[in-house]
C-alpha positions in Angstrom: 0.0 0.0 0.0 1.0 3.6 -0.7 0.1 6.3 1.9 -0.2 9.8 0.5 0.5 12.2 3.3 -0.7 15.8 2.8 -0.4 18.5 5.5 -3.0 21.3 5.1 -3.5 24.7 6.6 -6.2 27.0 5.2 -6.4 25.2 1.9 -10.2 24.8 1.5 -10.1 25.8 -2.2 -7.4 23.4 -3.1 -8.8 20.5 -1.0 -12.1 20.9 -2.9 -10.3 20.0 -6.1 -8.9 16.7 -4.8 -11.8 14.5 -6.2 -10.9 15.8 -9.7 -7.2 16.6 -9.6 -5.7 14.2 -7.0 -7.6 11.1 -6.1 -8.3 9.6 -9.6 -4.9 10.4 -10.9 -3.1 8.8 -7.9 -5.3 5.8 -7.9 -4.8 5.1 -11.6 -1.0 5.4 -11.1 -1.3 3.0 -8.2 -3.1 0.5 -10.4 -0.2 0.5 -12.9 2.1 -0.6 -10.1 -0.4 -3.0 -8.5 -0.6 -0.8 -5.4 -3.6 0.4 -3.4 -3.5 3.9 -2.0 -4.7 5.7 1.0 -4.8 9.5 1.5 -3.7 10.8 5.0 -4.9 14.4 5.1 -3.7 16.3 8.2 -5.5 19.5 9.0 -3.1 21.7 10.9 -5.6 23.9 12.7 -7.0 25.6 9.7 -9.2 28.7 10.3 -11.1 28.4 7.1 -13.4 25.6 5.9 -10.5 23.2 5.1 -11.5 20.7 7.9 -15.1 20.7 6.8 -14.1 20.0 3.2 -11.8 17.1 4.3 -14.6 15.5 6.3 -16.9 15.6 3.3 -14.1 13.9 1.2 -13.8 11.3 3.9 -17.6 10.5 3.7 -17.4 9.9 -0.1 -14.0 8.3 -0.4 -13.3 5.2 1.7 -9.5 5.5 1.4 -9.4 9.0 2.9 -8.1 9.4 6.5 -8.6 12.9 8.1 -6.5 13.8 11.1 -7.2 17.2 12.7 -4.6 19.0 14.9 -7.2 21.4 16.3 -4.5 24.1 16.6 -1.8 25.1 14.2 1.4 23.2 15.1 3.4 23.8 11.9 4.0 21.8 8.6 6.7 19.6 10.1 4.4 18.6 13.0 1.7 17.8 10.4 4.1 15.6 8.4 5.1 13.7 11.5 1.4 13.2 12.3 0.9 11.9 8.8 3.7 9.4 9.2 2.2 8.1 12.5 -1.2 7.5 10.8 0.1 5.9 7.6 -0.4 2.2 7.0 1.5 1.8 3.7 4.9 0.3 3.3 5.6 3.3 1.0 4.9 6.9 2.0 4.6 9.8 -0.4 4.5 13.3 0.9 3.0 16.1 -1.1 2.1 19.8 -0.9 -1.6 20.5 -0.4 -1.6 23.1 -3.2 -0.4 20.4 -5.8 2.5 22.6 -6.9 4.2 19.2 -7.5 1.6 17.6 -9.8 0.0 14.3 -8.8 0.8 12.7 -12.2 4.5 13.0 -11.3 4.0 10.4 -8.6 4.6 8.0 -11.5 8.2 9.4 -11.7 8.7 8.7 -8.0 7.4 5.1 -8.3 9.4 4.4 -11.5 12.6 5.6 -9.8 11.8 3.5 -6.7 11.1 0.3 -8.8 14.4 0.9 -10.7 16.6 1.6 -7.7 15.0 0.3 -4.6 16.2 3.4 -2.8 15.1 4.2 0.7 14.0 7.7 -0.5 13.2 9.1 -3.9 13.3 12.9 -3.7 12.1 15.5 -6.2 14.2 18.5 -7.2 13.3 21.4 -9.6 17.1 22.0 -9.9 18.0 18.7 -11.4 17.0 19.3 -15.0 16.5 22.2 -17.5 13.5 24.5 -17.0 12.1 22.7 -14.0 12.3 25.7 -11.8 11.1 28.3 -14.3 8.1 29.2 -12.3 10.2 30.4 -9.3 10.0 34.0 -10.3 11.5 35.6 -7.3 15.3 36.1 -7.8 15.7 36.5 -4.0 13.9 33.2 -3.2 15.9 31.5 -6.0 19.2 32.8 -4.6 18.4 31.8 -1.0 17.3 28.4 -2.0 20.3 27.6 -4.2 22.7 28.9 -1.5 21.2 26.9 1.3 21.1 23.8 -0.8 24.7 24.2 -1.7 25.7 24.3 2.0 23.7 21.0 2.6 25.5 19.4 -0.4 28.9 20.3 1.0 28.2 19.3 4.6 26.4 16.1 3.7 29.0 15.1 1.1 26.2 14.2 -1.2 25.2 15.4 -4.7 21.8 16.6 -3.5 20.4 19.7 -5.1 17.2 20.3 -3.1 16.7 19.4 0.5 13.4 21.4 0.9 11.1 19.6 -1.5 8.2 17.8 0.3 7.5 15.8 -2.8 9.1 12.5 -1.9 8.7 8.8 -1.6 10.0 7.0 1.5 10.2 3.4 2.5 8.4 3.4 5.8 11.0 1.0 7.2 13.7 3.5 6.5 12.0 6.1 8.7 11.5 3.7 11.6 13.6 4.4 14.7 14.3 7.9 13.6 13.2 10.9 15.6 12.5 14.2 13.9 12.5 17.5 15.8 11.4 20.1 13.3 7.8 21.3 13.4 8.1 23.8 10.5 9.1 23.8 6.8 12.6 22.7 7.5 11.3 19.2 8.3 12.1 18.0 4.8 15.8 19.1 5.2 16.0 17.3 8.5 14.5 14.1 7.2 16.7 13.8 4.2 19.8 14.8 6.2 19.2 12.1 8.7 18.6 9.5 6.1 21.9 10.3 4.4 23.8 10.5 7.7 22.4 7.1 8.7 23.6 5.5 5.5 20.2 5.2 3.8 20.0 5.4 0.0 18.6 8.6 -1.4 17.9 9.0 -5.1 17.1 12.5 -6.5 15.1 13.0 -9.7 14.1 16.1 -11.6 10.5 17.2 -11.3 8.9 20.4 -12.4 7.7 22.8 -9.7 4.6 24.9 -10.5 3.0 27.9 -8.8 -0.1 27.5 -6.7 -3.5 28.4 -8.1 -5.3 29.2 -4.9 -4.3 30.7 -1.5 -1.0 31.9 -0.3 2.2 30.2 0.7 2.8 30.0 4.5 6.6 29.9 4.1 8.4 32.6 6.2 11.7 32.8 4.3 13.6 34.6 7.2 12.4 32.1 9.8 13.2 29.1 7.6 16.7 30.4 6.8 17.4 30.6 10.5 15.9 27.1 11.1 18.0 25.6 8.3 21.2 27.2 9.6 20.4 25.4 12.9 20.1 22.1 11.1 23.3 22.7 9.1 25.1 23.3 12.4 23.8 19.9 13.7 25.0 18.2 10.5 28.4 19.7 11.0 28.7 18.5 14.5 27.4 15.0 13.5 29.5 14.7 10.4 32.8 16.3 11.4 32.8 16.4 15.2 31.2 13.0 15.6 28.6 14.2 18.1 25.1 13.1 18.3 22.4 15.1 16.5 21.0 17.6 18.9 
């Protein structure tokens, strides 16, 4: 089984599109690989109608699991909640706004079937024109700079540590503890996988802009949080200290 984990915060308009733009696409891809799918939708204390929309989806789709936080805890906390409620041996994490398209799940699964890697991670920087819709020069510069630092410290040819669009073997995550409660969760997960000798395969996938709502990313806050993770990687990798 494949568990599709999606954290949501004030995404009612996007969630309402799932019966058309998410569920049938993912289920048809799953059939190609002889896999059943479940959708673990974590509402992170939304203040709009997101939770109501999710409960309606749960009524009409037997493979939808809705997990409410009640209060906003952060995207990282929602991802961890999704992991805890997943039944699949494979877990795929996605943005709620579908800026990574559901049809590209086929690319994740194809790479997994080919390599058997513990993690298949998407990157808009591993291929030509995949990041064209990142129109902010400042955001692009910050992203490339932070990713370069991860690449150096992890001694790994990774180009994007922040992409949520990933496939994980559930068994590869077992026994690991993740501290991050915000957007830097993806960087922490992939760093710990690499540092623990797990196999990570990165593939090029196009990143699109959202159609509805606004991004919740606070660039300044996440730069600071990523610098904290980088310092922990340095201590773990070069000073042989435990992560912490």
